[in-house]
N, C-alpha and C positions, 0 to 999 in steps of 0.2 A: 397572504402570499399565494402565488400561483402554484397549483399542483400540476406537474407535467402531464399526468394522465388526463386531468380535466382540460388542460390547455389544448390537447389534441382533439377534444370533442368539438372545438370551434370549427374544425375543418372536417374533411371526410373521415368517417369512422367505419372501418370494415370489420364486422364480426368474424372472428377466426373460424367459427363453425360454417360460415357461408362459403368459405373457400377450401376448408379442410386443412388438417395438420400437415399432411404430406405436401400439398401444393404450396403452403406457406413456407415450409422448409426449402422447397425447390427455389422459390422466389428469393429467399434470404441469401442463398449462395450464388444466385445469378450475378455475374459480373465481378465477383470477389476474387477470382483466381484460385479459389479453393474448391475441393469436392468434399461433400459430406460423407463421413464414414466413421467407423469406430476409431478410437485413438490408436494410431499405429505404434506398435511396440518395436522400437528400433533395437537392433542387436548387431554389433560388429566387434572385431578384435581390437580395433584402435581406440574405442571409446568405452567409458563407463557411463551408466545411465541411472538417473534418480527420478522419483516421482514426488509430486507435491500436490496438495489439494486445499481448497478453501470453499466455505459456504457463507453466503450473505442472505439474511432474512429481513424482509420488510418489517419495520417497527422496532427492530433490534439493532441491525447494522446500518440501516439507512432509512430516511424518511422522504417519501416522494412529494411531500408538500414543498420542499425546497431543493430536491436533488434532480437535475435533468437526467433523463433516461440514457442519453448518449454518454454523458459523463460517468454514470453509474456502470455502464457496460465496460467502459475503458478501465475504470478503477477496479472492477471485479477481476479482470484479467491480471492487472498488475499485482493484486493481492496474492496471487499464486506464483506469478513469475518472480516476484521479489524473494520468495523462499528459495527458489533455484539459484538466483544470482548470489544470495548469501552463502550458499554452499559452493559457489564458483562453477556452477553448471550453466551452460548456455541453453535456453529453451529451444526445443525442436518440435514438440507436439502439444496440442491443446484440445481438451474435450470440455464442452460446455453443456450444462443441463439447466433449462429454465422452467420453473413451475409458475404458471400464470392462472389467475382467477378470471371469472367471466367479465369483470369490469374492464379488463384490458382488451384493446382492439389490435388488429394486425399492425397498424401504424405504430403502436407503442413498442411492439416486438422489433419492428424494423429499426427504430431509434436505438433501442438497447443493443441490438446486434451490430449496428454500425459502429458503436463504440468498441465492442469486442473485436471486430475485424480490424479496426484502426490500430488497436494495441498489438494484435497478432502480427500485422504487417510491419509495424515499427520495430518489433523485436524479432523479426525474421523467423517466425514460427513456420515450419514446413508443413505440418499436418494439423488440420482443424476440423472438428466435428461439433455437431449441435443436435440436441434432442429437446423436444417440447413436451411438457406434461401438465396436467391439471393441478390446480392448487385451491384449497378451500380457505386459505389464510392470506391471500394477497400474493406478492411476488417473492419468489425464492430463486437464488442463483447459486448453482454448484459448478465449480471449475476445477478440473484436474489438469496437470501439466507434466510433461516429461522433459528432462534436461540431459545434456550430454557433456562429458568432460573427457578430454583427450587423456589416454593412459600415460603418455609421456609427460603431460602437464601435471597429472596427479602425483607422479614421482618427485616433482619439484616442490610440492607443497610442504612447508616446514611444519614441525610439530609445535603446538602451543606450549609455552613454558613460562615460568615466573619471570616477571619483568618485561614480557611482551607488551608493546604499546597498544592501548585501546583507542581506536580512531573512529570518528563518526563522519559520515558523508555530507552532513548539512545540519542546519539548526532544527531544534525540536520544540514541540509545544504549540507551533503555529496552527496546525490543523485543528487541534482541540479548541483553540481560541476562535477559529473560524466557525466551528460548530456552535459555540456559545452565541455568536452574532446571529446565526440563522435561527437558533432556538428562541432567542429573545424576540426576534421579529415575528416568529410564529405565535408566540404567546400574546403579543400585542395585537396581532390580527384576529386571533380567536376571541379577544375581548370586545371586538367591534359588534355593533348591532347589525341586523340584516341590511338596513338602509345605509349604514356607514360602510359596510363591506362592499356594497355596490359602487360606492364612490372612492373606494380605496385606491391610492396611488402608490406604486412601489417606491419605497424610500431610497434616497441616494446612499448607497453603501460603498461608494468609490474609495473612501478613506480606509476601508477594510479589505481592499482588493487583494492584497498579498495573502492574508490569513484565510480569506475565503477560497482563493485558488488552491492553497495547500490542502484544504479539506475536500473541495469538490473535484479538483482535477490535478492530483499529484502526478509527478513524473519520475521515471527511473531512466537513467542514462543507459541506453542499449549498448554503448561502446565501453562500458566500465571494465568488463572482463578482458576485452582486447587491450585496454590501456595497461592493465596489470601485466599481461603477457608481453606487450611491447617493451615495458620497463624491466621485465625479468624480475619483478618484485611481487611475490604472491603472499596473500594473507594466510596465516596458519589456521584461522577459524573466522566464521562470519555469522551474524544474526540479522534478520530482517526486523527493523523497528516499526511495528504497526500497532502495538498495544502499550506504548510508553517505554521510555528509556530504562526505567527500573526493571521492568520485566525482561527487556533485552539483555541487560547486564547479568541478571540471574540466569537467563538461558545460556549466555556465554560461559558463565562459571560452571554450569552443569555440563555443558558440552566439552569443556576443556578439563574438568575435574580440578579446577583451581579457584582461588579467591580473586577478588578484584578491589582496587582502590580507584574511586572516581572523584575528581576534584571539582567541586561545585562551580568555582569561578571559571573553569575551562569549558563548561557545558555551553555550546552555542545557542543563544536565544535571540531571535530577531527583535528589533526595536518595536515593531508593530505588535508583536506578541506581548512584550512588556507593557505597552500602552493599554492593550485590551485587558490584560490581567489586572492592571491598576483600576481600570474603569469598572470592573465587576468585583473589585476587592478580593482578588485571588492572588496567591503567590505564583509568580511565573515559573519558578523552579518546580513547584508542585505540578503545574501543567506539563512541563517538560518530562518529568519523571513518570507521571501516571496518566497523561493524556494518551490519545490514540491517533491512528491514521496518519502518522508522519511520513511513512513510506521512505525511510532513510535506512542506512546500514551501519552496523557496528562491526568493525574488523579488528582482529588481533594481528599486529605486525611485529616481526622479530626486532628486538632492541638494536641489534647490530645494523639494521637497515634504517635507523632513525634519520640520519642526514639525507640519505638518498630518497627516502620517503617524502620528506619535506620538499625536496627539490622537484620530484616527479609529480607529487599530488599536493600542491599548495592550498587547494580548496578544502582539504580534509583537515579536521581538527583532532589533535591528540587530547583526550579527556581523562586519561588515567592509564593504569597498567594492571596486568595480571599479577597475582601474588601466589604464595605457596598454598598447598592443599588444605592446610589447617585454618586458613583465614576465611572470613566471610566476605560478602560483597559489601563494601563500605563507602559511604559518601564523606569526603573530607571537606569541611567548611574552611573559609579563609582564615578563621581563628584557630584552625588546627583541631577542631572538635570532630570526632568520628561518630557517624550515624549509620547504623545498619540499614542497608537498602532492602526494602520490602515492597513488592508489587501489590497495589490495592486491587 
């Protein structure tokens, strides 16, 4: 399989030291509409602000053998913006710090940064900054973001309580199955001899298009919070699902100080996820509960808003509800069996 960094070597490769760090930073911001500077700390009487951060390390959070650099930059930004959206804060500022080793050229940084800028623009980020540092262990990406919430909106947010509905913004487990496809192809490629590798032809992975896209290029609807505001229907709590549904449910319980009941048959799982799970002899529910990188949201909605919620947000699925403080996070099977939810 092609390594994006290696792929760039087929064309022009500009060593960063040949142009200098400061000049590269200047070029990266040229034409973006942003000016580089420290993360602006917004402060005003009408809004409340919140910070979120995320770090992604090569070899742990991503593999450049099959991850395009532009996709990676875009995904890195969403990994931190998702945390803000879950809290119902709109992103306003973004600060990125990239650690790069000597094997990366300026063209690689341009690709990575183009994905970051695309995400910032799509989500109406007002302030954007970037710093570059040396790394001895490959590529490291650290992103911090600031979000804002109108004080008047904050007053409208309901308190989470028992029987609040737990709703999810999309199917889960697909990204984890997409990762399995990529890892399988990587293993097969590494088994090739040197001569076979030279003749290697990228396999047709079109039948895995959906699950691959969920892993490599997830999306977050930038209008989601506007839709809540327009409907006058606000979640009482939210969690960003990027480390599996089980962990998200446990985070929700910790955040609300309540228990939860999740109904197995209500968990949305795409047909292609089911097919891939069967192909590798894995339970699709296990992938949904403990997989990662879904980039979906789990929201708690007041029970009193049940009918209006279904009408205003037909694409969201109700998968369970909050319970009293004494209860655990529990998965309910179709047979009525109760299984304690634990994040692996």
